N, C-alpha and C positions, 0 to 999 in steps of 0.2 A: 373790206374786212378780211376776205380770204387772203389777199396779198399780204396783209399784215401778219396773219397767222402763219403763212408759209415762211416768211422771213424770220419771224420769231422762232419757229421750229427749227429751221436750218441753223440759225445762230446758236441755239441751245445745244443742238447735236454736235456742232463744230467745236464749241467750247468744252463739252464733255469729252470729246475725243482728244483734245489737246491736253486736258487735265489728266486723263488716264494714261497718256503717253509717257508721262514722267520726265519730259524734256525741260530743259532750262530755257524755254523761249523767252521768258521774261528778262533774261540776262543777255540775250543776243544783242550784239551791237551792229548797227547798220554799216554798210561799207562806207569808207571815207569818200567824200565827194571828189569826183575826178576833176583835176584842174582843167580849166578851159584853155585850149591851145588854139591860137589863131590858125585858120586854114591856110595851107600853102597854096601857091599859085597853081600847082598841079592838080589840086582837088577840084573836081567838076561836078560833084553831087549837089543837088538843090539844098538850100539852107534847112528846109524841114527835115531832110534826111540826116544832115550833120548834127542837128540838135532837136530830137523828137519832142523835148519838153516845150518847145515853142511852135510846134507844128500846128497848123489850123485844123488838122484832122484829129479829133479827140480819141479816135480808136487806136492811135499810135501810142503804145505804152513805153516810156523810157526806162522803166524799172521792173521789179518783179511782180507788179500788180497785173493780173490777167484782165483783159478787156471785158470778159464775161465770167461770172461766177457760176460754177456748175454747168458751164457751156451755154447758159441761157439768160441769166440775170445781168443786165447792163452794169458795167463798172468803169465807164469811160472817164469819170471825173475824179478817180483816185490816183494819187501819186505819193511817193515816199516823202516824208518831211525832212528836207535837207536845206536848212536856212541859208547856208553859204551859196547854194546853187539856185536859190529861189528867183523865179522870174514871173512877173504878173502876166495874166492873160490879156490879150488885146480885146477890144470890143468885138471884133469879128469872131475871135475864138469863142467868146461867150455865147454868141448867137449860133455858131456852128455846133457847139456842145448841146444847146437847147434843141437844135434841129435833129441831131443824132438821137437824143433821148426820146424824141417824138416818133421818128420814122424807122428806127432800128427794128428789124424783123422780130427780135426777141420781145419787144414791147407789144407787138400785135398778137403774138402767140400767147403772151401772158394775159392780155385782155380777153382773147377768145376763151382761154381756159377759165378765167374768173367768171365770165358771162355764162359759160356752160354749167359751172358749179352752182351759181346763183339760180339758174333755170331749174336745175335738178332738185335743189332743196327749197325752191320758191322764195329765195332771198329777195327782199324788197317786193313783197307780194303785189303791190299796186301795179306792177308791170303786167301781171297776168301770166298766161302760158301761151305756147304756140311759137311759130317761127317769127311772127311780128314782135312778140315780147322779147325773144332772144336777140333779135336785131336791135331793139331799143336798149337792152342791157349792154350789148357790145358797143353800140354807138356812144352810150354814156361813158363807158370805160375809156374809149378812144378820146372823147372830149376832155375827160379829166386828165388824161396823159398829156395832151397837147397844151392845155392851159397851164398846168402845173410846171411843165418843162419851160414854157415861155417866161413865166414870172420868176421861177427859182434859179434858172441857169442863164437866162438871157437878159430880159428887160431890167429887173431890179438890180442885179449885179452891175449892169451897165450904168444906170443912173446914180447908183449909190457908191460906185467905185469899190465894189467888194469882189472877192475871189470865191466863186461857187464850188471850188473843188474840195474834196476831202483829203487832208494830208495825214497819211498813215504814220503812226509813231514807230512801230516795229521794234520797240525796246521798252524796258521797264517791266514791272511786275504785271501779272495778268489782270489783277484788280485795278491797277492804275490805268492800264490800257482800256479796260471796259469803261471806266469812269470817263476817261478822255474821249473815247469814241461816242458814248451816249450824249455827252454834253456838247458835242459839235453841232447838235441840232440847234442850239441857242448861241453858240460861240463860233464865229467865223473869222475871216481875215480881210483886212482892207487890201487894196492893190499894192499898198506899201509894205505889206507883210505883217502889219500890226494887228493884234486881236481886236475884235469888235463884236457887237451883238449881231446875230445872224438874221438880220431883217429879211433878206430874200427868202429864206426857208420859212420863217414863222409867218410873215405877212403874205408871202406867196401862196402858202397852203390855204390861208384864210381867203385870199382872192379867188383861188380855184374853187373852193367850196361854195363861195357866194355866187360865182358864175354858173356853177352846176345847177342851181335852182331854176335856171332857164330851160333845162331839158330833163330834169328829174320829174317823176310823177307829182302831181299837185299836192298830194297828201304828204310828200316828203320834203316840202319846200319851207319848213318852219325854221325859225332862228335856232331853236334847240338842236335840230338835226344838223344844221351847218356847223355849230360849235362842237357837237359830239364827234362828227366826222373829222373836223379840224384837229381835235385832240388825238384821235386815233391815228391820223396820218403822221402827226409829230412823233408819237410813240413808235410807229412803224419806222420812221426815219432813224431814230436812235438805234433800234435793233439792226437796221440795215448798215449803219456805221460800224457796229460791233462785228457784223459779218465781214465787212470789207477790211477791218483792222486785222482779223486773225486768219483770213482765208489763205494768204500766201504761206503762213506758218503751217496750216493744215496740209497744203499741197507739199511742202517741203518734207513734213513728217511721213506722209503717205508714200511719196515717190522715193524717199531715202530708204524706207523700209523695203519697198519693192526691189530696189537695186541691191540691197544687202541680201535679200532672199534669193535673188537671181544669181548673185555672185557665189552664195554658199551652196547652191543646189549641186548635187553630184552629177558629173558628166557621164553619159552612157558610153 
């Protein structure tokens, strides 16, 4: 619940900042796709360096999407929507993405932070208090992280031949982009690039919540709790998509202003 609130809050603040900036980000056009040029014989770099979009390391970003939002929130699965340059992920790349979503240091810090806040306000009180209860809360967060990443980014995209990435629009009106981003929770792509129902996200979240009943307190293992947390996580994912959609615009506005202020500052 805390993670959902944090992402909703950051997304709302980001959108408010973009709206007050008065910039025409809705009319920005993405850069034209760069034509693919066959490598010359003199080129000796590995293939993953020549084309980061097909690298098995999801932390390599081929466009203006940072690999972490605010320096901490993982953003490995986001890339700009360029249909001409679209290339599907390999099976290996999907499982590597799931692995990074699970073991990245930012995920562990987020889980520690969430467990600490739950401990402080006695969230899920059936855990109790003390270091043992804190360890149980943190362990539950870690378990949720691992199972959701496995199903959402690895196993289900593999068996269903779907692409688990978020494809950022980067153009159009603000409301269009908000609608687009929020609906990517239920709309995804096949490996062919065609749109399809986002089964890995929707079903993967339900699988994760069902598995969590094995380690949550007995009082929290009801079917109603499973479906309530499932709906909350889907709503969180929609807010997370909105954050990913506009974060590069936010960075561009902030750093552009900073450069203008620096250039206009009088020299001593």
